[in-house]
TORPA-4810 file (N, C-alpha, C, O; in nm, 3 decimals):
<nodes>
NODE_1_0.083_-0.117_0.000_0.000_0.000_0.000_0.088_0.124_0.000_0.192_0.128_0.066_M
NODE_2_0.045_0.224_-0.074_0.124_0.347_-0.087_0.062_0.456_-0.001_-0.061_0.469_0.006_K
NODE_3_0.149_0.533_0.064_0.105_0.641_0.151_0.173_0.772_0.112_0.290_0.773_0.073_Y
NODE_4_0.099_0.881_0.123_0.150_1.015_0.094_0.177_1.086_0.226_0.090_1.092_0.314_L
NODE_5_0.296_1.140_0.240_0.336_1.214_0.360_0.348_1.361_0.323_0.413_1.395_0.224_V
NODE_6_0.288_1.449_0.403_0.304_1.594_0.390_0.388_1.637_0.509_0.350_1.615_0.624_N
NODE_7_0.503_1.699_0.482_0.590_1.740_0.590_0.643_1.881_0.568_0.643_1.933_0.456_L
NODE_8_0.687_1.941_0.676_0.754_2.071_0.669_0.887_2.055_0.741_0.903_1.968_0.826_S
NODE_9_0.982_2.141_0.704_1.112_2.133_0.769_1.191_2.262_0.761_1.172_2.345_0.671_Y
NODE_10_1.280_2.276_0.858_1.377_2.384_0.861_1.503_2.329_0.794_1.575_2.249_0.854_N
NODE_11_1.528_2.371_0.674_1.638_2.317_0.596_1.776_2.364_0.637_1.876_2.313_0.586_G
NODE_12_1.784_2.460_0.727_1.916_2.511_0.767_1.999_2.406_0.839_2.120_2.421_0.852_S
NODE_13_1.936_2.301_0.885_2.006_2.196_0.959_2.045_2.078_0.871_2.104_1.982_0.919_K
NODE_14_2.014_2.084_0.741_2.032_1.970_0.652_2.104_2.007_0.523_2.106_2.123_0.483_Y
NODE_15_2.161_1.907_0.460_2.227_1.922_0.330_2.127_1.896_0.219_2.157_1.825_0.123_Y
NODE_16_2.009_1.953_0.231_1.905_1.937_0.132_1.807_1.829_0.168_1.816_1.767_0.274_G
NODE_17_1.713_1.807_0.078_1.610_1.705_0.103_1.661_1.565_0.071_1.648_1.474_0.152_Y
NODE_18_1.719_1.549_-0.048_1.754_1.416_-0.099_1.873_1.355_-0.026_1.967_1.425_0.012_Q
NODE_19_1.868_1.223_-0.009_1.976_1.151_0.058_2.109_1.175_-0.012_2.119_1.169_-0.135_I
NODE_20_2.213_1.202_0.069_2.350_1.215_0.022_2.438_1.134_0.116_2.415_1.131_0.237_Q
NODE_21_2.538_1.070_0.060_2.627_0.986_0.140_2.698_1.070_0.246_2.756_1.175_0.216_K
NODE_22_2.693_1.023_0.371_2.761_1.085_0.485_2.716_1.228_0.514_2.792_1.307_0.571_N
NODE_23_2.593_1.263_0.476_2.538_1.396_0.503_2.401_1.382_0.568_2.326_1.289_0.537_K
NODE_24_2.368_1.474_0.658_2.234_1.476_0.718_2.137_1.540_0.619_2.155_1.655_0.580_D
NODE_25_2.034_1.465_0.580_1.932_1.517_0.488_1.794_1.489_0.547_1.779_1.403_0.634_T
NODE_26_1.696_1.560_0.498_1.558_1.541_0.543_1.510_1.401_0.507_1.456_1.329_0.591_V
NODE_27_1.529_1.362_0.382_1.486_1.230_0.338_1.555_1.119_0.417_1.493_1.020_0.454_E
NODE_28_1.684_1.137_0.442_1.759_1.038_0.518_1.704_1.020_0.658_1.690_0.908_0.706_G
NODE_29_1.674_1.131_0.725_1.619_1.122_0.860_1.481_1.060_0.860_1.450_0.976_0.945_E
NODE_30_1.396_1.099_0.765_1.261_1.043_0.757_1.266_0.892_0.731_1.195_0.816_0.795_L
NODE_31_1.351_0.849_0.637_1.362_0.706_0.607_1.416_0.627_0.726_1.372_0.515_0.751_E
NODE_32_1.510_0.686_0.799_1.564_0.619_0.917_1.454_0.596_1.021_1.446_0.489_1.080_K
NODE_33_1.371_0.697_1.043_1.262_0.686_1.140_1.157_0.585_1.094_1.114_0.500_1.172_V
NODE_34_1.115_0.594_0.968_1.016_0.498_0.917_1.069_0.356_0.922_0.996_0.263_0.956_L
NODE_35_1.196_0.337_0.889_1.257_0.204_0.894_1.259_0.149_1.036_1.238_0.030_1.057_S
NODE_36_1.284_0.235_1.132_1.283_0.193_1.273_1.142_0.151_1.315_1.125_0.049_1.382_K
NODE_37_1.042_0.228_1.277_0.903_0.198_1.313_0.857_0.067_1.251_0.794_-0.015_1.318_I
NODE_38_0.888_0.045_1.122_0.842_-0.075_1.052_0.939_-0.191_1.063_0.911_-0.301_1.013_F
NODE_39_1.051_-0.169_1.128_1.152_-0.272_1.151_1.203_-0.336_1.021_1.231_-0.456_1.016_N
NODE_40_1.214_-0.254_0.917_1.272_-0.294_0.788_1.302_-0.167_0.709_1.256_-0.059_0.745_R
NODE_41_1.378_-0.181_0.605_1.418_-0.065_0.525_1.297_-0.006_0.451_1.228_-0.077_0.378_S
NODE_42_1.273_0.122_0.471_1.165_0.194_0.403_1.229_0.304_0.319_1.307_0.384_0.369_I
NODE_43_1.195_0.306_0.191_1.243_0.409_0.100_1.129_0.504_0.069_1.014_0.463_0.055_N
NODE_44_1.161_0.631_0.058_1.061_0.732_0.021_1.095_0.787_-0.116_1.209_0.780_-0.161_T
NODE_45_0.994_0.842_-0.182_1.013_0.914_-0.308_0.957_1.053_-0.287_0.838_1.069_-0.258_I
NODE_46_1.042_1.153_-0.300_1.001_1.292_-0.279_0.941_1.354_-0.402_0.977_1.319_-0.515_G
NODE_47_0.849_1.448_-0.381_0.788_1.521_-0.493_0.892_1.607_-0.564_0.884_1.628_-0.685_A
NODE_48_0.987_1.657_-0.488_1.095_1.738_-0.544_1.207_1.745_-0.442_1.196_1.691_-0.332_S
NODE_49_1.314_1.812_-0.479_1.429_1.823_-0.390_1.448_1.969_-0.352_1.408_2.060_-0.424_R
NODE_50_1.510_1.989_-0.239_1.552_2.123_-0.201_1.702_2.119_-0.174_1.756_2.014_-0.138_T
NODE_51_1.767_2.232_-0.190_1.910_2.243_-0.165_1.936_2.263_-0.017_1.844_2.279_0.063_D
NODE_52_2.063_2.260_0.016_2.106_2.285_0.153_2.054_2.420_0.200_2.067_2.521_0.130_R
NODE_53_1.995_2.422_0.319_1.949_2.547_0.378_1.813_2.594_0.332_1.766_2.698_0.379_G
NODE_54_1.747_2.522_0.243_1.615_2.562_0.193_1.507_2.495_0.277_1.517_2.376_0.309_V
NODE_55_1.407_2.571_0.312_1.299_2.524_0.398_1.178_2.484_0.314_1.165_2.524_0.198_H
NODE_56_1.089_2.405_0.373_0.966_2.367_0.304_0.850_2.368_0.403_0.861_2.316_0.514_A
NODE_57_0.739_2.427_0.361_0.618_2.424_0.441_0.529_2.306_0.403_0.458_2.252_0.488_L
NODE_58_0.533_2.267_0.277_0.450_2.157_0.227_0.528_2.074_0.126_0.506_2.084_0.006_N
NODE_59_0.617_1.993_0.177_0.690_1.898_0.093_0.611_1.766_0.099_0.550_1.735_0.202_Q
NODE_60_0.613_1.692_-0.009_0.542_1.565_-0.014_0.635_1.453_-0.055_0.728_1.473_-0.133_Y
NODE_61_0.609_1.335_0.000_0.680_1.215_-0.042_0.587_1.096_-0.024_0.485_1.105_0.045_C
NODE_62_0.621_0.985_-0.086_0.545_0.863_-0.070_0.636_0.752_-0.019_0.757_0.758_-0.035_T
NODE_63_0.574_0.651_0.042_0.643_0.528_0.077_0.543_0.415_0.068_0.422_0.438_0.069_F
NODE_64_0.593_0.292_0.059_0.506_0.176_0.048_0.536_0.076_0.158_0.652_0.053_0.194_E
NODE_65_0.430_0.018_0.212_0.440_-0.092_0.309_0.332_-0.194_0.274_0.235_-0.163_0.205_V
NODE_66_0.351_-0.317_0.322_0.257_-0.424_0.290_0.129_-0.416_0.371_0.023_-0.460_0.326_D
NODE_67_0.138_-0.361_0.491_0.022_-0.362_0.580_-0.053_-0.229_0.581_0.001_-0.124_0.548_E
NODE_68_-0.179_-0.239_0.621_-0.263_-0.120_0.641_-0.214_-0.051_0.768_-0.183_-0.117_0.867_E
NODE_69_-0.208_0.081_0.766_-0.162_0.153_0.884_-0.268_0.252_0.932_-0.357_0.290_0.856_I
NODE_70_-0.256_0.292_1.057_-0.340_0.397_1.114_-0.260_0.527_1.100_-0.164_0.548_1.174_N
NODE_71_-0.299_0.615_1.006_-0.221_0.737_0.982_-0.199_0.823_1.105_-0.089_0.875_1.125_P
NODE_72_-0.302_0.841_1.189_-0.286_0.926_1.308_-0.181_0.871_1.403_-0.098_0.946_1.454_K
NODE_73_-0.183_0.741_1.426_-0.084_0.679_1.514_0.057_0.689_1.453_0.154_0.715_1.523_K
NODE_74_0.065_0.667_1.322_0.196_0.675_1.257_0.252_0.817_1.262_0.372_0.835_1.286_L
NODE_75_0.168_0.917_1.240_0.213_1.056_1.248_0.271_1.082_1.387_0.380_1.140_1.399_I
NODE_76_0.201_1.041_1.490_0.249_1.061_1.627_0.383_0.990_1.648_0.476_1.049_1.705_H
NODE_77_0.393_0.866_1.604_0.518_0.790_1.621_0.634_0.854_1.546_0.743_0.871_1.600_S
NODE_78_0.610_0.891_1.421_0.716_0.951_1.340_0.762_1.082_1.402_0.882_1.104_1.419_V
NODE_79_0.668_1.170_1.436_0.706_1.300_1.493_0.778_1.287_1.627_0.862_1.370_1.661_N
NODE_80_0.746_1.183_1.704_0.815_1.165_1.833_0.960_1.122_1.813_1.041_1.138_1.904_S
NODE_81_0.993_1.067_1.696_1.130_1.020_1.669_1.211_1.115_1.581_1.334_1.110_1.581_L
NODE_82_1.143_1.202_1.506_1.213_1.298_1.419_1.276_1.409_1.503_1.235_1.434_1.616_L
NODE_83_1.375_1.476_1.445_1.431_1.594_1.511_1.326_1.705_1.515_1.223_1.696_1.448_S
NODE_84_1.353_1.808_1.593_1.260_1.921_1.604_1.255_2.006_1.478_1.175_2.099_1.470_D
NODE_85_1.338_1.976_1.379_1.346_2.056_1.258_1.264_1.997_1.143_1.258_2.056_1.035_Y
NODE_86_1.201_1.882_1.167_1.115_1.818_1.067_0.984_1.783_1.136_0.983_1.736_1.249_I
NODE_87_0.873_1.807_1.066_0.742_1.777_1.124_0.651_1.717_1.016_0.631_1.776_0.910_Y
NODE_88_0.596_1.600_1.045_0.500_1.536_0.955_0.362_1.591_0.988_0.315_1.579_1.101_V
NODE_89_0.297_1.651_0.888_0.166_1.714_0.906_0.052_1.618_0.880_-0.051_1.622_0.948_K
NODE_90_0.070_1.530_0.781_-0.036_1.434_0.749_0.022_1.315_0.675_0.129_1.323_0.615_S
NODE_91_-0.051_1.205_0.682_-0.021_1.084_0.606_-0.155_1.030_0.558_-0.249_1.018_0.636_I
NODE_92_-0.162_0.998_0.429_-0.288_0.941_0.381_-0.259_0.831_0.278_-0.158_0.834_0.207_K
NODE_93_-0.350_0.736_0.273_-0.339_0.624_0.181_-0.367_0.672_0.039_-0.454_0.757_0.017_K
NODE_94_-0.293_0.617_-0.057_-0.305_0.656_-0.197_-0.339_0.539_-0.286_-0.327_0.423_-0.248_L
NODE_95_-0.382_0.571_-0.405_-0.392_0.473_-0.513_-0.248_0.433_-0.548_-0.160_0.519_-0.556_D
NODE_96_-0.223_0.306_-0.567_-0.086_0.259_-0.596_-0.030_0.315_-0.725_0.091_0.312_-0.745_N
NODE_97_-0.115_0.367_-0.815_-0.067_0.424_-0.941_-0.020_0.568_-0.929_0.038_0.622_-1.024_N
NODE_98_-0.043_0.632_-0.815_-0.005_0.772_-0.796_0.146_0.786_-0.796_0.217_0.711_-0.728_F
NODE_99_0.196_0.883_-0.873_0.339_0.913_-0.878_0.359_1.054_-0.825_0.317_1.151_-0.888_N
NODE_100_0.424_1.066_-0.710_0.439_1.195_-0.642_0.520_1.295_-0.724_0.504_1.416_-0.705_V
NODE_101_0.605_1.250_-0.812_0.685_1.342_-0.895_0.612_1.388_-1.020_0.632_1.501_-1.066_R
NODE_102_0.528_1.302_-1.075_0.470_1.333_-1.205_0.321_1.367_-1.202_0.271_1.433_-1.293_H
NODE_103_0.249_1.323_-1.099_0.105_1.349_-1.091_0.075_1.474_-1.011_-0.013_1.474_-0.925_D
NODE_104_0.147_1.579_-1.037_0.129_1.705_-0.965_0.064_1.808_-1.056_0.084_1.806_-1.177_V
NODE_105_-0.014_1.896_-0.996_-0.083_2.000_-1.072_-0.024_2.138_-1.048_-0.036_2.226_-1.133_K
NODE_106_0.040_2.159_-0.931_0.088_2.292_-0.899_0.204_2.284_-0.801_0.209_2.198_-0.713_R
NODE_107_0.297_2.375_-0.819_0.406_2.396_-0.724_0.421_2.545_-0.705_0.388_2.624_-0.793_K
NODE_108_0.470_2.581_-0.590_0.491_2.723_-0.563_0.620_2.739_-0.485_0.645_2.669_-0.386_E
NODE_109_0.701_2.831_-0.529_0.827_2.864_-0.463_0.814_3.007_-0.409_0.778_3.097_-0.485_Y
NODE_110_0.842_3.027_-0.283_0.831_3.159_-0.223_0.970_3.204_-0.181_1.042_3.132_-0.111_V
NODE_111_1.008_3.323_-0.223_1.137_3.381_-0.190_1.113_3.507_-0.109_1.032_3.591_-0.149_Y
NODE_112_1.180_3.521_0.003_1.164_3.639_0.088_1.298_3.713_0.095_1.403_3.653_0.118_K
NODE_113_1.290_3.843_0.075_1.410_3.927_0.074_1.390_4.045_0.169_1.294_4.120_0.154_I
NODE_114_1.479_4.061_0.265_1.477_4.176_0.354_1.555_4.288_0.288_1.674_4.273_0.258_N
NODE_115_1.489_4.400_0.265_1.554_4.516_0.205_1.580_4.624_0.308_1.626_4.733_0.273_M
NODE_116_1.553_4.596_0.435_1.576_4.692_0.542_1.700_4.658_0.621_1.798_4.607_0.568_G
NODE_117_1.694_4.688_0.749_1.805_4.662_0.839_1.821_4.511_0.862_1.722_4.438_0.867_E
NODE_118_1.945_4.464_0.874_1.974_4.323_0.898_1.894_4.274_1.018_1.888_4.341_1.121_Y
NODE_119_1.834_4.156_1.005_1.753_4.100_1.112_1.804_3.959_1.144_1.773_3.866_1.069_N
NODE_120_1.879_3.941_1.252_1.935_3.809_1.283_1.829_3.704_1.316_1.853_3.585_1.298_P
NODE_121_1.712_3.747_1.363_1.606_3.652_1.395_1.550_3.587_1.268_1.513_3.470_1.269_I
NODE_122_1.544_3.663_1.160_1.493_3.612_1.033_1.601_3.552_0.943_1.570_3.503_0.835_E
NODE_123_1.726_3.555_0.985_1.836_3.523_0.895_1.830_3.383_0.833_1.883_3.363_0.724_S
NODE_124_1.767_3.287_0.899_1.754_3.153_0.841_1.635_3.141_0.747_1.622_3.040_0.678_E
NODE_125_1.548_3.241_0.744_1.424_3.230_0.668_1.405_3.339_0.563_1.326_3.321_0.470_Y
NODE_126_1.474_3.448_0.577_1.460_3.561_0.486_1.600_3.602_0.441_1.689_3.623_0.524_V
NODE_127_1.620_3.614_0.309_1.750_3.656_0.258_1.775_3.800_0.302_1.693_3.889_0.278_Y
NODE_128_1.889_3.823_0.365_1.922_3.954_0.423_2.001_4.037_0.322_2.123_4.051_0.335_Q
NODE_129_1.933_4.092_0.223_1.996_4.175_0.121_2.026_4.314_0.176_2.131_4.371_0.148_Y
NODE_130_1.935_4.367_0.255_1.951_4.493_0.329_1.976_4.615_0.241_2.037_4.712_0.285_C
NODE_131_1.929_4.611_0.118_1.933_4.725_0.027_1.802_4.724_-0.051_1.737_4.620_-0.064_K
NODE_132_1.763_4.840_-0.103_1.644_4.845_-0.186_1.669_4.772_-0.317_1.780_4.771_-0.370_N
NODE_133_1.563_4.712_-0.368_1.568_4.641_-0.495_1.471_4.707_-0.590_1.357_4.735_-0.553_I
NODE_134_1.515_4.731_-0.711_1.429_4.782_-0.816_1.336_4.667_-0.857_1.380_4.572_-0.922_D
NODE_135_1.208_4.676_-0.820_1.116_4.565_-0.845_1.094_4.539_-0.993_1.073_4.423_-1.032_K
NODE_136_1.099_4.642_-1.079_1.085_4.619_-1.223_1.205_4.542_-1.276_1.189_4.453_-1.359_E
NODE_137_1.324_4.576_-1.228_1.445_4.503_-1.268_1.438_4.359_-1.216_1.477_4.266_-1.286_L
NODE_138_1.388_4.342_-1.095_1.373_4.208_-1.039_1.276_4.126_-1.124_1.302_4.009_-1.154_L
NODE_139_1.164_4.186_-1.162_1.067_4.116_-1.246_1.132_4.070_-1.377_1.116_3.955_-1.417_D
NODE_140_1.205_4.160_-1.441_1.270_4.124_-1.568_1.377_4.018_-1.547_1.392_3.928_-1.630_R
NODE_141_1.451_4.027_-1.439_1.557_3.931_-1.411_1.501_3.792_-1.387_1.559_3.693_-1.430_S
NODE_142_1.389_3.786_-1.317_1.331_3.655_-1.286_1.279_3.584_-1.410_1.264_3.462_-1.410_L
NODE_143_1.251_3.658_-1.515_1.206_3.594_-1.638_1.315_3.506_-1.697_1.286_3.414_-1.774_L
NODE_144_1.439_3.532_-1.663_1.551_3.453_-1.713_1.588_3.340_-1.617_1.678_3.261_-1.646_A
NODE_145_1.520_3.332_-1.505_1.552_3.235_-1.401_1.482_3.103_-1.430_1.360_3.100_-1.443_F
NODE_146_1.557_2.994_-1.441_1.500_2.862_-1.471_1.552_2.758_-1.373_1.639_2.679_-1.410_H
NODE_147_1.502_2.754_-1.249_1.549_2.651_-1.156_1.504_2.514_-1.203_1.397_2.500_-1.263_P
NODE_148_1.583_2.413_-1.177_1.547_2.278_-1.217_1.452_2.216_-1.116_1.465_2.234_-0.995_L
NODE_149_1.358_2.145_-1.167_1.269_2.067_-1.082_1.273_1.925_-1.136_1.207_1.892_-1.235_Y
NODE_150_1.349_1.841_-1.070_1.365_1.701_-1.110_1.389_1.688_-1.261_1.326_1.607_-1.328_N
NODE_151_1.480_1.767_-1.312_1.516_1.758_-1.452_1.427_1.836_-1.546_1.457_1.844_-1.665_G
NODE_152_1.318_1.893_-1.497_1.229_1.973_-1.582_1.249_2.120_-1.548_1.263_2.155_-1.431_M
NODE_153_1.251_2.205_-1.647_1.266_2.347_-1.621_1.135_2.407_-1.573_1.026_2.363_-1.611_S
NODE_154_1.148_2.507_-1.489_1.033_2.584_-1.444_1.025_2.704_-1.537_1.104_2.797_-1.524_L
NODE_155_0.931_2.704_-1.631_0.923_2.809_-1.731_0.839_2.925_-1.681_0.730_2.905_-1.627_F
NODE_156_0.890_3.043_-1.698_0.823_3.164_-1.653_0.777_3.245_-1.772_0.845_3.249_-1.874_L
NODE_157_0.663_3.310_-1.760_0.613_3.396_-1.866_0.594_3.536_-1.809_0.573_3.550_-1.689_T
NODE_158_0.600_3.640_-1.894_0.587_3.776_-1.843_0.460_3.801_-1.764_0.463_3.873_-1.664_P
NODE_159_0.348_3.742_-1.806_0.222_3.769_-1.737_0.201_3.682_-1.613_0.117_3.715_-1.530_D
NODE_160_0.275_3.572_-1.600_0.251_3.482_-1.487_0.375_3.458_-1.401_0.369_3.383_-1.305_A
NODE_161_0.486_3.521_-1.435_0.611_3.488_-1.367_0.613_3.530_-1.221_0.655_3.452_-1.135_A
NODE_162_0.570_3.651_-1.192_0.582_3.701_-1.056_0.446_3.742_-1.001_0.371_3.814_-1.067_I
NODE_163_0.417_3.696_-0.883_0.296_3.741_-0.814_0.343_3.789_-0.677_0.382_3.708_-0.593_K
NODE_164_0.339_3.916_-0.655_0.381_3.965_-0.525_0.274_3.933_-0.422_0.157_3.967_-0.440_Y
NODE_165_0.314_3.867_-0.315_0.220_3.834_-0.209_0.201_3.951_-0.115_0.090_3.985_-0.075_L
NODE_166_0.313_4.013_-0.081_0.301_4.127_0.010_0.427_4.211_0.003_0.535_4.159_-0.024_S
NODE_167_0.413_4.337_0.028_0.527_4.425_0.044_0.503_4.500_0.174_0.403_4.571_0.189_T
NODE_168_0.595_4.484_0.266_0.581_4.547_0.397_0.661_4.677_0.393_0.782_4.677_0.414_I
NODE_169_0.592_4.788_0.365_0.660_4.915_0.348_0.767_4.899_0.242_0.741_4.842_0.136_G
NODE_170_0.886_4.949_0.269_0.998_4.926_0.180_1.099_4.837_0.249_1.215_4.829_0.208_K
NODE_171_1.055_4.770_0.355_1.146_4.688_0.435_1.167_4.549_0.376_1.279_4.497_0.380_Q
NODE_172_1.064_4.489_0.325_1.078_4.352_0.276_0.981_4.326_0.163_0.878_4.393_0.153_A
NODE_173_1.014_4.232_0.081_0.922_4.192_-0.024_0.918_4.041_-0.028_1.018_3.974_-0.004_T
NODE_174_0.803_3.988_-0.058_0.784_3.845_-0.073_0.719_3.826_-0.209_0.623_3.895_-0.243_T
NODE_175_0.770_3.732_-0.286_0.709_3.704_-0.414_0.711_3.555_-0.439_0.790_3.482_-0.379_F
NODE_176_0.623_3.510_-0.527_0.618_3.370_-0.562_0.660_3.353_-0.707_0.644_3.444_-0.788_T
NODE_177_0.711_3.238_-0.736_0.742_3.201_-0.873_0.659_3.077_-0.902_0.698_2.965_-0.868_V
NODE_178_0.543_3.095_-0.965_0.459_2.979_-0.993_0.513_2.902_-1.113_0.585_2.957_-1.196_P
NODE_179_0.477_2.776_-1.121_0.515_2.695_-1.234_0.414_2.712_-1.346_0.294_2.719_-1.320_S
NODE_180_0.461_2.718_-1.469_0.372_2.727_-1.584_0.314_2.590_-1.618_0.211_2.581_-1.685_K
NODE_181_0.379_2.484_-1.573_0.336_2.348_-1.603_0.202_2.319_-1.535_0.195_2.322_-1.412_N
NODE_182_0.100_2.292_-1.610_-0.035_2.270_-1.557_-0.048_2.135_-1.486_-0.150_2.109_-1.422_K
NODE_183_0.053_2.047_-1.497_0.046_1.916_-1.434_0.085_1.918_-1.287_0.076_1.814_-1.220_N
NODE_184_0.127_2.030_-1.235_0.171_2.036_-1.097_0.053_2.046_-1.000_-0.038_2.126_-1.021_H
NODE_185_0.055_1.965_-0.897_-0.054_1.965_-0.798_-0.004_2.000_-0.660_-0.072_2.073_-0.587_E
NODE_186_0.110_1.952_-0.621_0.156_1.966_-0.485_0.220_2.103_-0.462_0.294_2.153_-0.547_L
NODE_187_0.191_2.162_-0.349_0.244_2.293_-0.317_0.374_2.277_-0.242_0.382_2.199_-0.147_E
NODE_188_0.475_2.350_-0.284_0.603_2.348_-0.216_0.639_2.493_-0.191_0.650_2.571_-0.286_K
NODE_189_0.657_2.530_-0.069_0.690_2.666_-0.036_0.830_2.666_0.023_0.856_2.597_0.122_V
NODE_190_0.917_2.743_-0.036_1.055_2.750_0.009_1.084_2.886_0.068_1.196_2.911_0.113_L
</nodes>
């Protein structure tokens, strides 16, 4: 049976999401905990990867086990064994044909930039640029930005590339980079 896990994490403590040899990763820690609970090796498949230091509010992955599980009990068990920097929000049973990488309808990447005074409290979550940014130049620059998503480019268009979520005075700006690919379903906030 296949299960979908929705998790969030503070990426500043990890070398990214995907397992890397001799490095602490989110996927590595999650698989270690699931393997301990099920008393056998459990592999997960992530919806996407994040780099070292990148956070996620809604990352998704799947895993398979032979037995039916109680999602609420499993969430409690997993969270009690995970570090304080990773939190499983939900687990639900899936159709075995579901592919977490390819059966997605939407993804969202959120970038936060502090344009005011340096803020050490936000330093792990907001880029501390501490200078004003020309938003029109930023809009044009982002049109050339093509981050990889599991080997597929994230294509941006002039009318859909940037959606400003909020601007707090001239101190900070938050914007999203939505995916043009209509097949994306899972939300990923970085």
